[in-house]
N, C-alpha and C positions, 0 to 999 in steps of 0.2 A: 833712872830708877825703873825697876821692872814693874809690870802691872801687878803681879802677884804681891809684891811688897806694898803697893798702893791701896789695894782693896783689903780693908781690914775690918769690916762690920758684918756681923751675921745677926739676924733677928733672934730674939729670945726664944722664939718658937721653932727655930731652925728652918724657917720658910725663906727661900731666896727669891727675891724679885729682882728684876733687872730692867735696864732701859738701854736700848741699843738702836743705832741707825742702820737701815739694812740695805742690801743689794737685792737683786732678783734672786729668787730661790735657786735658780741654776748656777748662781755665782757662789753658792755656799757649799762647802764640802760637807757631805753627810757623815755624821759620826757613826762609829761601829756599834751595831746592835748586839745583844747577847748572842753568844755562839759564833761571833766574828762576822756575821752578815752586815751588810750596809744598810742602815735605816734611811728611808727616803725622806727628804726635807718636807716638813709640813708647811712652812711658810709663815705668813702673818696669821697670828691666832686672835688678835684683838687690838684695841686701841686703849692705852692707858699711859699716864705719865707717872705711874707709881705714886709716891708720896707727894710729888708736886712742889718741891722746894724751889725758891726763887734764887737763881745762880748769883744774882747781884748781892746776895747776903753772904757769899762765900769769901774765904781768904785763901791765899796761895794758889790761885787759879793757874792752871797749866794746861797745855795741850798734850793729850795722850797720843792722838793720831790725826792726820789730816790728809786730804787728797794728795797724791804725788805732785800734781800740778793743778792749778785752778781750772775749773770747768767753765768756760765762757767768761773768764775773769772772776768767778765766784769761788771762794775757798770754803770747803766744808770741814769742820773739825769736831772731834770729840774732846770735850774739856772736862777737867775734874778739879775739885777744890774742897775745902773744909768748911762745914757750917760752924756757927759759933760755939756749939757744943762738942766740936771736935770730929764728929761723923763726917765721913767723905761722901760726896755726891758727884755724879757725872751728868753732862747735858751735851746737846749739840749746838753749834753756832755756825752761821754762815757770814762771811765777810765779803764786802762789796756787792756788785750786782745791781740790776734795776729793781724798781720798786715792786716788781712781781716775784722777787726772790723769796722762796720758801725753804724751810729746813725742818727736818724731823729726826728723831732718835729712835733706832730700833734697838731693843735690848732683849737679851736671851739668857735663860738660866741653863741651857743645854747645848752650849757652843755654837748657837746659830741655826740649829735644826728647826726650830720655830722661834717666833719672837713677837713681842708687843711693839706697837708703834706709838711714840709720843709725838704728837704734832699731825700735821705740819703747822707752823707758824709763819706768817708772812711778814716781810720786811717793813713795808709801808714807805714812807718818804725819806726817813733819815736813820742813820745808825746801822748797827749790825743786828742780825736776827738770831734769836736763841730760843731753845725749848725751855720748859721747866726742867728741874733736876730730879734725879731719883738716886737713892742710895746705892753704893757700889759694895761689892762682896769679894772675899778672897779666893773663890773658886775659879780654876782656869776655865770652867764651863760657863761662867758669868761673863757675857761679852756684850759690847755695845759698838754701834757704828752710826755715823752721821750721813744723811742724805740731803741733797739740794735739788731743786728744780726752778724754773722760772716760766710758768705756764703763760701763754700768749706772747712770750718773748723768744723763747727757745724751746725745742722739742726735746723730749727725753729727760733724764736725771742723772745724777752721779752720786755715788756712795763711797765712803771710806772702806777699808778693810775692816773686819771684825777686830776689836781691840779689847 
């Protein structure tokens, strides 16, 4: 199923909020600005988990995108599912990895030109790590990505593509 068909909620005020996991600003293609010029990426503009829903209350949870191959054995994913009232939400999840594994979700309402970061949250000793969830929207400009790292264990981080 395509992303466009999955994102089906728009706020009553017409305000689009997003939650996405992000790569470095240099990895994001800049969208075209008015007049055909290319706008420079702004990067991270704040930290927020949007509405902050608990992903464990969703049904029909599925993976929208994940890393092409695990990073140091850690798999980062953008997940989505439905709240009990039918609204769709998205969140980030990291599978496997050491207790230092963290995951965060970057989300953008303008195709990744700039974004908010939800997290990071840290794994701890057991189970998978996930962020809070935020509502999804039908615009092709509303995108999300999941990122993971493991400070003190591995250097660097890895992020999915924008989804």
